[in-house]
C-alpha positions in Angstrom: 21.6 -34.6 -84.7 20.0 -37.6 -82.8 22.7 -37.2 -80.5 22.3 -33.8 -79.9 18.3 -34.5 -80.0 19.0 -36.9 -77.1 21.4 -34.6 -75.4 18.7 -32.2 -75.2 16.4 -34.3 -74.0 18.3 -35.6 -71.6 19.5 -31.7 -70.6 15.5 -31.3 -71.1 14.7 -34.1 -68.7 17.2 -33.1 -66.0 16.0 -29.3 -66.1 12.6 -30.1 -65.7 13.9 -32.5 -62.5 16.0 -29.4 -61.1 12.3 -27.5 -61.9 10.6 -30.1 -59.9 13.1 -29.9 -57.0 13.0 -26.4 -56.8 9.2 -26.1 -56.9 9.4 -28.8 -54.0 12.2 -26.7 -52.1 10.1 -23.8 -52.5 7.0 -25.1 -51.7 9.0 -26.7 -48.1 10.2 -23.1 -47.8 6.6 -21.6 -47.9 5.8 -24.4 -45.3 8.4 -23.2 -43.2 7.6 -19.8 -43.7 3.7 -20.1 -42.8 4.8 -22.1 -39.8 7.0 -19.3 -38.6 4.7 -17.0 -39.3 1.8 -18.7 -37.3 4.4 -19.0 -34.4 5.0 -15.3 -34.8 1.5 -14.3 -34.8 0.9 -16.6 -31.7 4.2 -15.1 -30.1 2.6 -11.4 -30.6 -0.9 -12.7 -29.7 1.1 -13.8 -26.4 3.1 -10.8 -26.1 0.0 -8.6 -25.9 -1.8 -10.3 -24.1 0.9 -10.1 -21.1 1.3 -6.4 -22.2 -2.5 -6.1 -21.2 -2.2 -8.0 -18.2 0.8 -6.1 -17.3 -1.4 -2.6 -18.2 -4.1 -3.9 -15.7 -1.5 -4.9 -12.7 0.4 -1.4 -13.3 -3.5 0.3 -13.2 -4.3 -2.2 -9.8 -0.9 -1.2 -8.2 -1.4 2.3 -8.7 -5.0 2.3 -7.5 -3.7 0.6 -4.3 -1.2 3.2 -4.0 -3.7 5.7 -4.1 -5.4 4.0 -1.8 -2.6 3.4 0.8 -1.6 6.9 0.3 -5.2 7.8 1.3 -5.4 5.3 4.5 -1.5 6.8 5.5 -3.4 10.4 5.4 -6.3 9.4 7.2 -4.2 7.4 10.2 -1.9 10.5 10.1 -4.8 12.6 10.6 -6.2 10.0 13.4 -2.7 10.0 15.0 -2.7 14.0 15.0 -6.2 13.9 16.6 -5.2 11.1 19.0 -1.9 13.1 20.1 -4.3 16.4 20.4 -6.7 14.5 22.6 -4.0 13.1 24.6 -2.3 16.3 25.0 -5.6 18.1 26.2 -6.2 15.2 28.7 -2.7 15.5 30.3 -3.6 18.9 30.3 -6.8 18.4 31.6 -5.4 16.1 34.6 -2.5 18.8 35.4 -5.2 21.1 36.1 -7.3 18.9 38.3 -4.1 17.9 39.9 -3.8 21.3 40.6 -7.0 22.2 41.8 -7.0 19.0 43.9 -3.4 20.2 45.6 -4.8 23.6 46.0 -8.2 22.1 47.5 -6.5 20.0 49.7 -4.2 22.8 51.1 -7.1 25.2 51.5 -8.7 22.4 53.5 -6.1 21.5 55.5 -5.5 25.3 56.4 -9.4 25.5 56.8 -9.2 22.3 59.2 -6.3 24.2 61.2 -8.3 27.4 61.4 -11.2 25.3 62.8 -8.7 22.9 65.0 -7.4 26.3 66.5 -10.9 27.8 66.7 -12.2 24.7 68.7 -8.9 24.2 70.8 -9.8 28.1 71.5 -13.5 27.1 72.5 -12.1 24.2 74.7 -10.1 27.1 76.6 -12.8 29.3 76.6 -15.2 26.7 77.9 -12.8 25.1 80.4 -12.5 28.9 81.9 -15.8 29.4 82.1 -16.7 26.0 83.7 -14.0 26.9 86.3 -15.6 30.3 87.1 -18.9 28.5 87.4 
């Protein structure tokens, strides 16, 4: 009976030690779990921050794209106006050149007519002078 009480006491002491070790292991596991949970929460907070930053960057890109499209449209419109103005200026220059050529031709014709008339007058004057 004493041997079995001693065995029981030893067994009890062994079980108490095992429970103590199990509790220590459990506490260590809890501590590791808490550390992992904190790491996860920090990582999650970082990812959420990154997602927010990416959303803002995406919105900035969208805004810049809209502004760029607006500027491209304005540029295209100004290019169209400039092209139209250039065409109008070229047409006006062609018209002016044509009118200048016509005036030049008319001026030459008038100058020839006046020269002929002067030549005729000189002949008439020469004849009149000879007759006197």
